[in-house]
N, C-alpha and C positions, 0 to 999 in steps of 0.2 A: 598279749592284751586282746581284749574282746573287741569286736568290730565297732561297737558304739563308743568305746574308749578312744579308738583311733579317730573316729568321726568327731568326737568332742574336741580332742586336742587339735586336730587339723582345722576345724572351724574356728576355734579360738585364735590360732595363729593367723589364719586368713583374715579374721575380723581385725586383729591388731594391725596387720599389714595395711589393710584398707584405711583404718582410722589414722595411721601414721601418715597416709597420703591424703588426708582430709576428704575421704569419701566413704560412703556406706557400702557394705558388701552387696554385690549384685546377685540376682537370682541365678544367672548363668554361672557366675563365679562360685556360688554356693554349691551348685550341682557339680561343677568341675572339681572343687576341693573334696566333696563327698566321694566322688568316683576315685579321685587320687588316693584318698585314705584307705580305700578298699582294694585298689588295683593289685598290689603285690599278692594279697591272699587270693583274689579272684583268679589269678593266673597260676601261682605256684601250688596251691592246695589241690586243685583238681588234677593238675599234671603229675603230682606226686602220689596222691592218695587214690585217685580213680584210675588213671591211665598208667601209672608207674613209669613215667618218662623221666622224671626227676628223682634224685635220691631222697630228698626231704621236701617238706612244705615250705622251707625257707631257703631257696637257692637262687633260681634264675632272676626273678624280678625283685628279690630282696637284696641283690648284690648292688653295691655302689657303682660297679663297673657297668652293669646293665642300665642302671638309673642314669648315669652320665651319658651313655650312648643314646638311650631313648629320649631323654630330655633335650639333648643336643639336636637330634633329628627332628623332634617336634618344634624346636625353636627355629631351625632352618625352614621347615615347612610353614610355620606361622609367619615368618618374614616374607615369604613368597606369596602367601595367601592374601586375598583382598579383604577377607572377613577378619574381624577381630576375634581371636581365639583366646580364651581365658587360661593361657598356658601357665601364668604365674600361680593361679589358684590350684591348678592340677599339680604343679611342682611342689607347692607347699604341702598339699595333702600327701603326695607320694613320699617326699623326704621326711615328713613328720612320722609317717608310718614306720619307716626304717629306724628313725631315732627312737621311737617308743618301743619298738621290739628289742632295742639294744640297752635301754636304760637299766632294767632289772638285772640282767647278767653283769653289766659293768659295775653297778653299785655293790654287787656281791663278790666282785673280783674274779668272775668266771670269764676270762677273756676268750677262752676256747669256744664259748657259746655264742660269740658274736663273729665267728669266722665266716658266717654266711654273707657278711658285708663285702668280703673280697672273694666270693665264689666266682669262678672256678680256680682262681689262683690258690686259695686255701681250700682244704676239704671242708665240707659242711659239718656242723655239730652233730654229735651222736644223737640219734633219734631215740626218744624215750619209748617205752612200751605203749602200744596203741590204747590199751585199757587205761593207762595213766593219762593219756592225752584227752580222753573223753570223760574222765572222772568228774571234771568240773561241770560238764553238761548235766550229769545226773544230779548234781547238787542244786541245779536251778529249779527242779521240780518243787511245786508247793508242798509243804509238809502238812498233813492234816492235824498233827499234834501241835498245839500252841505252846509257846514258852510258859513256864510255870508262873511267871509274874502276871501274865495276861489271864491265865486260867484262875489264879488266886483272886484277882480283882473281880472277875466275872462271878465266881462262886460267892464271894463276899457280898456282891450286889444282889445276887439271888436270895441269900439268907436275909439281908435287910428288907428286900421286897416282901418275903414271906412273913417276916415279923410285922411289918407295917400293915399288910393285908389282914393278918390275924388280930390286929389291935394291940399287940404286945409292945409296940414301939411308941414312945412318947414323942410328941411333936413339940418343937420349941416355940 
């Protein structure tokens, strides 16, 4: 899933959680949920792709074992802190990221592709070719060629304009 997809799902869940508690989402909570939705990729992708410390971009912080440990430690720290920390918002963002990374493979019945959830107990999923990983980035470029329907409408409008300007078009 793309980063903005994680962000949208996380914010919607955070918003529902706040509304269920009869309150509005706070600015600090919104920042915490936004950070939580991106956190697993902000850690795993650079450690795997740039520094080659991890085997894939979905291992360490994409694991439910790491999530449980990290959120548990943050909860203990939040209880000892005198400041109010939006841990719930961060947890919603973080866990929604893991859930959304799992939905597509689970719906397709590819259970091996969600083995990252139990890393390092299970080995990570097989990594696709790097070219395949970045193919979707290339598809985001704006294409200078417009779809035929848009081009056809534009050409028709130009023909009508020329006919009208030349006086060959009757007005109603």
